[in-house]
Each structure stands twice: as structure tokens, then as C-alpha cells.
N, C-alpha and C positions, 0 to 999 in steps of 0.2 A: 310528384311525390304520393306517397301511399296514403291510406288514412289513417295507418299510424304513426307515419313521419307527421303528418297535418296536425292528427291530434297531439304530438309530443311538443310542435309548435305551438300549441295552443296552451297545453298546461306548462309551458317554461313561462307564461303571463298573469296565473292566476295566485289567489293566496293561497291557497291549501292544496296543491295538485295532487297530495295522496289520496283525496275522496274521491277520485276518480278511474285509478289506475289498475285497479280488479285483482286478481294473483293473490289474493288473501288466503292464510293458512286455511285448509278445509272447503276454499270453494269448490265449486261444481262445475266443470266444463265437460259437458259429455259431447262424444262425436256423434255428427248428424246421421249415420245410418243408424236406420231402426229408430228413429224420432219421427212419430208420426204429431203431434201438437209442440211447438215451442211456446212457451208462457213466460212472460216478463211481470216479475213481481215489482209492483212500483211502489216506493214510497213517497210521497210528495213532499218531502221535507228534507233538507240536507243530509249527510251520509253519518256524521255522527250520531243522529237522531234517531234514524232508520234502523243503525246497524243496533240501537238498545232494545227495539219492538221485537217483544219474542213473537207476535203474532206470525211476524214475517220470514222467522227463524224455525218455525213448527211447521208452516206452509212449504218453504222453503226443501226440508228433509223428506216431508210426505212426499211431492210432486216429483223430486228426482228420485227416489226409491221406485216408482213406476218405471218400466223399461219403456216406457213407449213417451215419454213425456220429458223434456228438458226445461227448468226453471232458471229463470238467469235474473239478477236484479239491478233494478234501476232506481235512482235517487234523482231530486229536483237539482237541477244545476244552481249555483250561487250567483248572482247576479254576473260576477265576473266569466265566468265560464260560460253563461248564455251568450253575452258580449261576443266573446271569442266566437264560439259556435257560428253563430249569424255573423260574423263580419268574415271568417273562414266558408261560410257556406256546408258548413257540416253537420249531421244530425246529430240529435240526443242519442245515446248507444247505451249496451249491457254493459256491466261489469266485467263478466265472463270472456264473453267473445267478441266485445265490441261489435255487435251487431245492432244498426238501427233498429228503431222502435217499429217500424211500418214494418219488418222481415219479420215479427213475431203473429204466432196466430190469434194470440191472446195477451190482453193486455190485464192485469187484474190491481186494480190499485187499493191500498189501504186507506181508508178514512177513519182516521183517529180523533179529526178537530174541523172544526168549521173553517178557520182561519187560515186551513191550507188550500183553499178551495181554487185560489187564484193561482197556485203552486200548477195545479190539475191541467191547466189551458197550457200553461208554460212547457211542460212535458210533451203533450200531447204534440203540439205545432213544431216544437223543438225535433220531436221524434215523427214528422211530416203524416202525422194521423188527422185528419179531421177533427174539431173541436165540439162540433155536434153531431150527434148520432145519426141525424136525420142526411147527413151529407156525407157518410160513408157509404163505400160502394161495395160492392162482391169483394174486391181485393183485400180489404181494409181489416186489420185486426177486431176480435171481437173486444170494445173496452166494458169492462165489469169493474165493480167496486164492492166492496165488502168493510164490517168496522163497525164501533159503535155508532161513528155520524150516519151509517146508511140506515139507522131506522127510524131517520126521517129524510128519506132520499127525492124528495119532490124539489128542493130548490137547485139538486143538480142533475135531475131527470131528464133532462134536455142533451145530456152530455154522455151518458151512459148508455150503453147497449140494454145493460141488465146489472141487476144488485143481488148479492147473496146476503140473505138476512138470519145472523147468528152464526154458530160453531161451523169453522171451513175444512175442518179435518177430513171428514167423508166428502163433503157436499161439493168442494174441490174436485174430486178426483172423478165424482159422477160426472161433474159438469164437462172436463175435460173427455172424459169418456166417452160420452155422449156426442159433443162435438164432433168427435173424430169419427164416429159410425154414422152424422149426419151429413159429414162432408162427404166422406167414402160413398155414400147414396145419391151424392149429387146433387143434394137439397142446395136452394137459396138461401139468402143469406136471412130473409124474412122468416122462411119455413126452420131454420137451424134455430132461431131465436125463440119462435112458437115451442119447439120441443125442448128445449132451454124451461121454459115456462113452465113445463110437465115436473120437473123434479122439484120435491117440497123443499122452499128455501128460496127458491129463485124469483126475482121482481122484476118483469120485464116491462119498463115504461109504457113502451109502443102500443102496449094491448090495453091501454085505459086510455078513458078520456077525462077531462076535468070540468067538476062545476061548481055551482054553488050552492052551499046546503043552506035551508031557510035559518035563518036568525044568524048567519056567518059570513065576514068580511073576507075570509080566506077560501082558497078553493080548496074543494077534497078531489078524491079521486075514486073512480067507478072502473069496473071493467067492461071491456068489450064483451062481444059474446066468445066464451069457450073460455077466456082468462077466470083464473080463480079469485072471488072476490075479496078473499084475506090471505095473507101471505103469512104462514106459521113460521116463527124463527126455526133454524136446525140447533139440534141440542147433541155434544157430545157426553153419551151417559159415562163411559167408563174415562177419566183423565189418565193419561199416558199410555194407555193402551188402545193398540197394538204395538204404537212406536210413538215416542218421544224423543227429540233431538238432543245427540249427545255429542257428535263430532260438530259443532256449530263454527259457523265461519266467524274467524278470530278478525277483526277490523285491525286495520294496518295503521290508522290515524286513532287518538285516542277518542272511544265512544262516551255518550253521555253517564251509561251506564255499563262500564267497560267490566266485566265479568260474568260467572256464569251462573245463569237463573235458573231457577226450578219452580214451576207452578206448583205448589203444592195443593192449590184449592183454585177452584174458578167459583164465580159467584159470590153473594154475599148473604148471610141469613139475618143482618142486620135490616132494617126497615127504615131506616133515613130518609125523609121525605122530601130533599131534595135530590138526593142521589139519583142522577137515572143509571149508573150501574148495577143499582140492586136490580133494576128489572130486566136491564138488554141482558147480563150475564145470568140473570136466574134459571136454574134451581143452583143452589149449592153444591157442589162434588169436591171430593176431595182424591189426592193421591195416596196409594198405601204407603206407608211409611217404610217399609223394605224397599220398593221401589223409590223414593226419593232419595235415601242412600247410596242404591246401586246407580243412581244418575247421576248423583253428586260425584262420587270417584271416576267413571268412566267420561265423565267430561273433562273433569280438570286433566287427566291425564290427554284425552283430546286435543286440547287446547293450549295449556300453559298457563292458563289464569293463575291470579295469585288471591283472588277474591269469590265469594259464594254467595248469593243473596236467595233466601226462600221468599217467593213471592205469592201474594194474594189480595185479594181486596180488602180482606179482614184477617191478617195473618194470625192473631189474636185467638180466633174461631178454629183454626186447625187443631181437632181434636187431641192431636199427643205431640203439641210442639216442644213441651220440654222434652220429652224421650228423647226426641229426634235431634232437637240440637245438642242435648247431653252426648248421645251415641256421636254425632260429629264431628264436635271438636274434639272427641276423644282420638279422632281421627287425624284430622287436619290441624291441632293446634303444633305438634311435633315438626310440620315440614310450613309454619309459619303462613297460614291461608287462613284467610280471617273469614267471618260468617255475619253476616247481615241481615235484618229482618224487613220487610217493607212494610207501612203502615199499621205498626202495633198502637192497637190500645191501650189507656193505661192499666188498663183490668188483668190486660193479659203478660204484664211486664213482671215475673215471678223474680225473685233471689238468683234462682238457680240460670235463669235465662240469659239473666243482665250478667252473673260470673262467668259463663259460657264465653258470650259473646267479648268481653274484654281478654280471653285467654291470648289473643295473638294483636290485636289494635283495636284501637278505638274506633269504629266505625259511625255512622250519623246515629244521632238519638230524636227521633220526630214526635211531638204530641202534636193532636189534631180537635183542639176544643172545639171548633166550627164556631162556637158562640159565646159570649162573654159570661151569661148567667143561666144558673139550671133552668129558669122559667123559658129562656128560649130554645134551650136544648129539648125542654118536653115537647114544643112546638116542632121542632122538626125531628124528633123521635131518637134524638141522639144519646147513647143508654151510657151516660156519665155525669158525673158531678163533679163540682171544685174540688172537693175534696179528694179524688179519684185522680182528677190531676195533679196536685200537690202533692200525695204521696207517690206518683209515679215520677214527679220531678226530684223528689229526695231522695229515690232509691238511685235515681240518675247521677246525683250530685254525690249520692253515699259512695259511689262505685268510682268516682275520679272524671266524670263527662265536665266539661266546663262551658258546652256549647248545646244547646238546646234549639230546636226548630218547632216553633208554634206558626199553626195556621188558622184563621179566620177568613171568615164571610161578615161582608155587610150588606145591607140591603135585604134581609130575612124579614120572610112575612112576619107580622106584627111586632119590630123590631121597633123598641124605644129608646129614647136618650140614655135610660138606666144600662139596658144592653150594651151601648157603647163605652159608658162608663164601667161595664163589668169586664169588657176587655182589659181596659187601663189598669183596673186594683188585680186581676188576675196576672197580669203580667209583675204588678208592682209585689207581688204576694211570692211569686217566683223567684224574684231578684232576691227581696229579704231571704228567702230561704237556702238558696245560693249563696248569699255571704256568710250565714250562719253556719254552713258545713263546709265551704270552700275557704272562707277567709279571705273572700276576693270577690267581686261582684261576676256573674257567669253571663257570659256572651248571649244574647237571645237574638237570633233571627226569625222575624217576626213575618209573615205573609198575611197579605189582605187581600181579598179576591171580593168581585161582585158577584152576588147571587142571582144567579138566571135559572127562569121556571121552564125547564126542561119537557120535553114529549117525555112521555109513558112515565111520569110522577104523578103524586097526589098535588104538585103544586103546579101541574101546566095549563089549568085553568086562569093563574093570576098573573098580574100584572108584573115589570121590571121598574124599578125605579130609575126616575130619570138621571141623565149623566150629571146634571150640576148637583143636584142632590147627595148621589157617592160621592161625589168631588168634595164637598165638605165632611162627609162623616169619616173619609181619607184625612182631610187636612187634620178634624178635630183628634183624632187619634196618636197623629204625627205631633201635634203639640204639647199633647198630654204627657206623651214619651219622650218629647226631644230631652229633655233633663238629663237620661240616663245615658252614657254615651256608650253604654256596651249593649245597647238595643241597635237593631239594623233594621230598619222597616224597609220591605219591597212590597208595594201596592200594583196590582196589574192595572194598566192603563183604562179607564173608563169608556173609552172609545173602542177601542177592541171588545172589551165585554157585551156592549151595545153590539156591535159588529157582528158576535158569535151569538147574542140571542136574536137577531133577526133573520140567521139563516138555519140556526137547531129549531126556529118555531115556524120558518117560512113555506111556501107554498111555490109552486112551480114557477110563478109570473116573476121569482127571481133571478133564473136563471140569464136571460138577457140583459139584466141590472151587475151580474156577476162578468160576462164577457165586454160590456163597456167600463167597468172598474180596471179588468187585467189590461185591455187597449190604451188604458190612461195611465198604466205603470204600475199597477196594483201586484206585489212581490210579497212573499214571505211576510204574511199579514200578521203573523203570530211572532213575530219578531221585533220588539218594542222600537230599535231603532231603524225599521223599514217600513213600520206603521205608519200609514199617511190615509188620516179618514177623506180627507177632501176628494182623493180618487172615488171613492163611495159616493159621497155626498152628489158630486156631478153625475156619475152614474145614474143614481136614483132619479136624480132631477131629468138627466137626459131620457130617462125612461116613464116620467112622470107617476114616480111611485113615491108615495109617503112612508118610508121606511116604519115609522112610528106607530103604522097599524100591525106590526108583527110583534108589539111589546107590551101592548094594553091587555086588559081581562078580556078574556074568551067566555061563550056563552058553554055552559055545562051540560046543555041539552043538545048540541049540536053536533056535526060529524067535524071531525079536527082532519088536518090535511094528513095525518100520519095514522090516522086510524085504521087502515088498510094493514098496516103490521102488526102484527101481534108479536110481543112478547112472552107471552102465558100468562101475564098477571091481569086479573080483569078488572075492566074499567071499573065497575061498579065498586071493586076492593079501592081503587085509587080513590073516588068521590066520597066512599065512606073515611078513608085515613086523611083526607082533606077537612074533613068535619071533626074529627079527633085533634087535628093541629088546632084550629080553632077554640076549642075548647082542653087546650093544652093538656093533652093525655096522649099517654105512650102505650104503642103497642109491642109487646112480644117478640122476641127476635123468630126466626122458623127454628130456631134449635129448641126455644121453650115454648112453643106454642103446641096445640092440638091441631092438626091439618085437618082433622074429621070437623072438625067447630069452625075453622077460619074457612077454609073454602073460597080464598083469595086466589087461588091459580087452579090452573088446569090441566096441572106439569104430572105426568105417571112418577115422576123422579120423586124422593123424598128427603129433605136434609137428614142426614145420619143424625142418629138420636143417641146410638152407642158405636163408639170406635170399635175398629179392629182391631187386631192385637199390635202393641206397639213394633217398631223396630227392633229387633235382638242385635246385642252390642257385640262385636268383635274384633279382633284383629284386623288391620289395614293390610293391605297387598303392600309388598317394597315394590315399589317402582324405581327406585336407583340402584346403580351399580357401580363397580370397584369395590376397592377395599378400604374399611373403616380405618380410622388411624387417630392418633391422640392428640395430633394438633395439625391446624389448618394448614394446607400445602397450597401454593400460587401456582396458577396456571395462566399462561399465555395463549390465546387464539386471535389467529388470523385471518382474516376475510377479504371478500370482494364485494361491491356495492355497484353493481351495473344496469343497465336498462331501465326500465319503468320503476324500479325500486330506488335510483336515485331522487326522486321526488318524495321521499320520505325524509321529515325532517328528524334532527339528530335526536329528541325526546322520543319521536315513534320509531326509532330505529333500537334505541335502547331497549324499549317495550320489546318490541319483539327479538331481541334476541335474549331477552331476559324470560321471555316465554318458549323460546326454542330449548334454552335450558334445560326449562321446566319438562318440554315435550320429549326432550333426551334422556329424564330419568336422572338429569347431572343435580346432586342435590348441593346447594352454592351455601357457603354459612352465612348468616345473617346475623346485622348489629343488634345489639341490644334496647332493650327500653319500649314504650310503649305504641311504636311505630317501626318494627324491625324491617330492614331492608335488604337486600342482597349486597354482599360486600364484592363488590365489581366497580372495577374504575376503566375510562374510557381515552383514549387518543383526545386530541383538541377535535371539537363538532366542525363538521361536513358541512359547507352551506348548501343549502337547499338548491336542490336540482343538479349537483357534481358529483360527477361517477368518481368511483375509488377503484384503485387495483390490487390495494394490499392495506386495509386496514387492519387496528389490534384493539384489543380490550383484557384487562386481565380480572380474574375471579380468585377467590380463595373457597376451598371445600376441604372438611375431614374425611375426604374419600382418595386413595391411590388410583389412577386410571390408566389404563393401556393406553395410550398418545393414539394409537392407530384406531382401535375401537371407538374414543373418544371423537375423533374426526366423522369416523363413518356416521354414528348415531347424530352429530351436527348437522350434519348434511342432509341427514334424512328428517330434519327438524324444521326446515326454513321457508321461506317462500321463495317463490324466480327472483333471480337478479341478488339472492345473497348465497354467496358459497363461501366454506370456509376452506381455506389453503393448508394450514396445518396448526398445530396446537404443540405446545410443549410445556414442560413443569420450569417451573424460575427457581432459579439458586435461592436460596435462603441467604446469602450474601448480597446477592443483589438488591441496588436501588429499587424505587417505585417505578410504576410504570410512565409516568409525567416526567420524573428525574432524568429518565432513562432516553427518553425522546427529547434528541437534540434541533430536529429541523422537519420539514417536510416539504416533499418535491411535487411541483404541478408541470403540467405538460398542458397546451394550446396546440393544436392540429390547424397549423397556417394555411391548408387547403380547405376548410370548412369554408362555406359559399357566405355564411355571415360575417365570420371574418375578415374574408377578402372584400366583401362589401362596405365592412366600418373601415378598413384600412384606407381604402382607395378613398373614401371621402375625407378621411383624416388629411392624407396626402392632399387633398386638394384644398383642404380648409388651411393648412401650412405653405401653401404655396410650391410646394416640393411632388408635382406628379410626375416629374421625369426621373425621380431617383429610383431607384430599385425598390423593391419589396424587401427584400434581406437588409439591406445596406440603412434602410430607413429606421426597419425596426432595432439594427443593431445600435445605431445611432442614438435612437430615440430610448430606448432601455437603458444605456450609459447615462444619459442627461437625466432620465429618472431616478436610478440610483445614486448616482452623485448628489442629486439635487435632496436625498433623504441620507444623510451622513448618518451611522450608528445603525441603520434598519438591518444590517449584515445581511441583505440581500442579494442572491447571484444568480446568473442567467447561462444559459447554452444555447445556441442555435445550430440544430441538427440540418443543413441545408441540403443532405440528401434527403432527407424523410419529410421536409419542410416542416418540422417540430420547434415551438420554442419551450424550452426549460426553464424554471426558475425554483431557486430554493429559498425559502424562508424561516427562520429561527420560528422553533416551536411557541414562545412566547414572545412575540416582537413588543420591544418597550416600546415603539411609536406606533403600535396598532398598525400595522401594513398588512395589508390582506391582499392575495393573490387578484382578486379581481380589480381591485383600488390600481392595483399597477397596468394590468389589460387595459380597462378602461382610458385609465390616463394616455397611453400610448396609442391602444387603436381609437379609441373614441366607441368603444363597445360596450351598450348598456347590457344590463342581467349579463355578464360577463361570467358568472357563475356556474350557468348550463353550457359554455363551451370549453369549461376547465376539465380538466382530471388530475385528482391527486394520487400521481404514481406510486408515492410509496412514502412511508415514515423513514427519518435517519436518526440511527438508535447509536449511544455513547454511553460512556458511563461516566459517574460525576467527575466533573472537572475536564471530560476530553469535547473536543470539537472536529469533527471528522470532515475529512476535504469535503469541501461543497460541490454538489453533484456527483461525486465519486460513482461510477459504477450504475448510473442511472438507466 
């Protein structure tokens, strides 16, 4: 069997095979000719999360624009696929070309979260790449990493050959080009890494040694001869220039953030003292408003998404937010495309912004108070007070929002009992406010996370509260709010917070413990139902390590494990901010402070004090085709679902078909109300893994289409494995699609090896091994159908083609499914993947066509 055939056999046994099939809309698969470096962009979590990560989308676009580079995507396999690959002795592969990882030249990992570190080892091991950098030879890929967690690279420095610190748009191209040039010159692996270390922002751990600084219990790093003493992060000066992805890959299964996302700003001008992102994404940069609008329009046309998000660490600080939102919604509302904003601070919610967001549908409304009292918010330098929060909630309730999401942290520096009481009182006030406006209690989703003193923040020297104390605080808040049925509390597990703190504040000694925990079964530690702290306790014990060492106070005068990584924020400024926190003093944002007086950074880029001109508003370009009518017309579209596309669930298939309609410029009518939906109806759902030769759906539109032109457009807008066969306008007097579908015809290939094996075993079990296969099937099918009177099932054996055809009514009164029939007769498990739906049987109301006619 080929790798493809073996892979399909594995995918038939996993929970969500759509994660691994590739072939998505806008995915790039380059021909090998002319490619000088193949790069795997690896995200060490599942597909749904990785496909939501904007950083990978940006790098995928930039690298594949380069004529000599080919970038493909790899995601961590869920344990069911890991087990399937190991039992079948298959390697982990890329989505674009099913290429094993060890066949790539460079593996680029995105490190967003310390609790994904165990997945890194799974990916490398399954991909045939040594998990430790020291064990990789000349023929192994270079294993690189970047992202926010790379700002303390030491806990995983034994794993990676090099790290990229900071923005990757320009730097990754430089790395790839330097790699190609050095390899062409005949340079060995050691010399290639030394050459990469000359690129600004690149850290090669092998060129550094560990030592204990005076007064420190943690290892620090210093260079050997020739390596830079400090690594200054890379900064992309002009956001969105020269390029920003428009034709992003459209995920085949629903991603966490399933929409067009435009990064309108990078960095944050606020100076929240707990926030690591403030330092690592510093300085604050914005995308020009005209470019934002152009990117939104083009990306929607290229993807077919129905939702847009403007993204930034602090979207309220985007200097022309209101004008941009108004201009966009003037374009998007008529097309029923919604707009959402990330991380909106209460002071940024103007009436105009709220009204525009509500033009299509209510998207999520989130408030992030972080702390329960104004005093504690002064400590953490969160620039809002209770009145700001209540005014924002009143604005939301007044415009119809009934659900609010609130985010708080517990265990913050100087936190007192009254600060926890403050969380309770603030939630109570919001509920009272909501009842007065909505005349019913609002729903509150309250998230509690534990404070972690992260590197590169003013609180990096402080200790973390112990797990028992954090648990008590969670229980206190739960008990005080338990009387409110409309409040749902989601608390981050304290054990996983402790592990995150250990690895975010750790040194190089943690590497062996990571390997030990992984060997003991640690996988997907960021998933609550997968996290098992006992794996880690056993690993720390085996390595004779006390993980509490990484959670305590750190000496302000010593060298820290991450001090050789520079964010651009001066250490003296962080110390001064810590002193101001203890004194409960606020510091103005970068937008409101004088850079000449502050001198807290060494960046030549300054936060914009005066915004450039706002986007000019104008009419959107028409993308629909056809002739406008006064009433909605009905259309029927027939299509096939073959190959790897059979691993798309019904829900994911319908999402794909609707996006295909938008990409084709087909303007579909929508329902009314707060959450308008396309007026599309579908045939009964196909079981996961089953192919279909002729499926159907119906949609309504206020446009008259030429059917042949519509068919061509649709077939230019679908992924491989989906092909439209024909479309037709439905007559006015015809009944609905589901009323016209009377039955469904399925086929089973009796030559299939799995079918034959199951049949032989079934005959042996029943003591009829000498009966011919066709006679056995005939007898057992008759017996099964006679045992299910009223099922209206029918079958026919094609003895020439060795096919079994089965017809069932569209809505079986007894819930009989074709896979149930095949399992009962053949003893074949997971029968759906062996069946094919041949066609739908149509008839008008009251008709019952001849069973299996013209199959």
C-alpha cells in the first residue's frame, strides 16, 4: 500500500480526520523544481487552534511568495492519530504534500504557550527527527523556534538548533536565504548555525554556556567566543508593508477563530505591569486605515468568510477605530458580514462603534477588569476604574447584549481579601445593572486565571502564590457567586498555571525534565482533560529537581536566565515600575507620555501621537453576478464528495459549501433577525468518512443566474474532492428539498479487502464457511430486512460488478442506517467508510418511486 492508502486507513479510525487531510482552499503546494529550501511551519497544538494563529498565516504567505522557498504546515497530532501513526509505522507529515518531517530542510516551530512543550517532542519524534539538537546529524533538518515563549528560550534550548527573537516577516527570509547560501558553499551544520547567529535576532544556544551568577539559584547564559552577548529582538517597522496575507488558507474544520483577521496594530501602548506581551511586542505600530479596509475587502473575496475581526493587543488604542469600523460596516452590513473587535477596553466602546457592530449580528462582548478594585488596578497599572466598567456594561446592555464575558486574575501582587470581595461586588453590580436594562438577569461568563510573574515584566522578580492558596481563592469566588444562576465561572486549573510558571521562568536544567515527562505520557498539557501533573512530578523527582525553585522571589541585582534576550524595554525601567507598583502609582501609556522624559526603551520607533488621515469611505466593489429580481428564486446544486473530502463532517461540509458560494460571488438570501443565516437547505447528512457520487443542496437568491455560468463559478471555488455536477432553478410550485427526497441509494464494493475479510469471519462465526459469498449475502440481507418490518429498505446484488446496492427511505421511521445494515450482515465495524452514497431518490409529494430504479 502507498503512503496515501496507509494514511487513509489510519484516518478512518480517528475522531476528527478533517484535521489531517490538507487540500484546503488557498493552500499552496509548490512543484519541487526550483525550490532550494523546504520549510515546515509547525504549530504544536491541534489544527483548530493552529489555524487560528495569525503569525503562521503571515509567515506562510511571505515564505511561499519567495520563488526559492516552499512552506508547508504541520500541526500536533491528537493522541488518536499519534497512536495510529505509531502502530502503522507511518511518519508525521505536512498537510500540503504529505511529506515526512525529516524530508524538510527547516522546521519552524511557533512557541505561543509553555504548556505545548511536550507536543514539540511528539512532533519531532513522529517526524523522524531527533528530539535533542545534539543528536542531529548533517542530514537532519534545522529545528528553529520563534514566538512569545521564545523570549525565555532556555527551558527548551537543548531541543532547538536556533531561535528567532521578535518579528519574523523579514528575519525568516534572511534565515532561509543564508541557509541556502551556506549549504551551497558546502558548509557543515556547525558552520551553518554559526552563520545564522550573525543575523540580528537569531539565538543559537550551542554557542553559549551556562553558569550560576552570584546570588542566583538559576542558571544564566553567556557567549562563547564570537557569539553576541545579547540578542536584540527583530522589529517589523511598517505593519502590513510590503505584504500582508489576503488569500489565507480556509480551514476545512471549524477553527477557534473562523474568520478574516486583520492585525490593525502590533504592540500595546498601555503599560500593564503583569503583561508580558507589552514588552515582547513593543513598540506600538499601526496599519494604515486605507490598507486595513483594502485587506478586509480582498480577504473576504478570497476566502468566503462571513466574519471579520480587527485584531490588536489593545484595539481601543487604534487611533482611528471609530472611522474604520463605520467605513467597513457601510460596506459589509448589506452582505450580512459581521465585524468583531478583540480585547476592547471599556473606554474604547463608543456608541458609534457599538451600533455599527450590531448592524449584522451580535458578536462577543468582553470586558477585562483583571482586578476587583481600583486600588489593585493601580498596582498593575490597568487604566480603568469600576465606573468605566459599569458604563461599558450599560452601553452593551442598552444595545441588546445579554451575555458579557469578564476576565479576572487572582494572586496578583499585594492582593488582599477586599480585592477578592471586589470581584464579587463588581459582578453583582453588573448583574443589577443588566436586570434594570434588560428586565432579566444578564448571562455572565467569568474567567479566573492565576497571576504568573512572567519574564520581561516589572513583576518578573516576584514570587507566585502556591497552588493551595490559589485554589482557596477560586473556591471563595465560586461560593460567593453561586447564588447567581446566570453566572458561569471558568477557572484555569492551578496545577497547569504552576507548570506554566515553572517553564516561563525556568533555565536550561528543565530540558531533561521535559523529556522525562513526555516519556511518561505528557501530551496536550494546555487541555484540561489531558493535563496530568503527576507526569511532571515524577519527571522532576527523576531529575532530582525542586520545581518550587522557579516560583520564588528572584534577586533584583543578579543576572536572570532570560537577560541575554532584549525586548527593547530597559531593565532599569522594569525595576522602577516595580517600585511604583508597590506604591500604587500609575504610569501613563506610551501615547500619553513624553519619550524624552521616559527613556524606558531603546527603540528608534515611537508610538504615533498623531494618527494619519482616516480611511476614505466609498462604495464597495460589487462581487455578485446575475440579474437582480424582486423575489427570491430557488436553486438546486448537485455535487460529489470524493477522496479525502469524505473525511469532512456534515457541519464542516456545509461551511465549505457556503463559503464556496461567497467566493463564487453568489449572493444568497439571508434570514432576518439578530443572527441572519444563509437560506440554504441540505439533503440528509452523510456519515463521516462516506463518499457520495451525487449530493444536493438548495439555496435562495434575489438574483437570476445563467446555470452554466453558475456551475463554472462554483467549480472554481471548491476544494479538491468536491465537484459540482449541475445546477438548476427550482420551479415555484415544487415542494421543498427535503419533501422531494424520498430515499437514498448506497453501494458496497464486495471486492474490498476489508469487506472480504469481515465477510469470511462472519461466515465462520455462523458456521457457514462453505456457502458462497453471494448466497450468504443474499440470505442474510433478506433475513435482516424481514426482521425490520416497516423499514422500507430494499437491496440488489450486482453479481457481475460484485456490488451490493441498498436503498433506505430518507427519514427512516425506525432510524435504520446503512452502516447498521452492513455491520449486522457482514460483521464489518466502521462500515461508513466502506459505503458510498450513490444518489438521492427524488419524487413529488405522495410519490414513492420504484426502489433501486436506474441505480
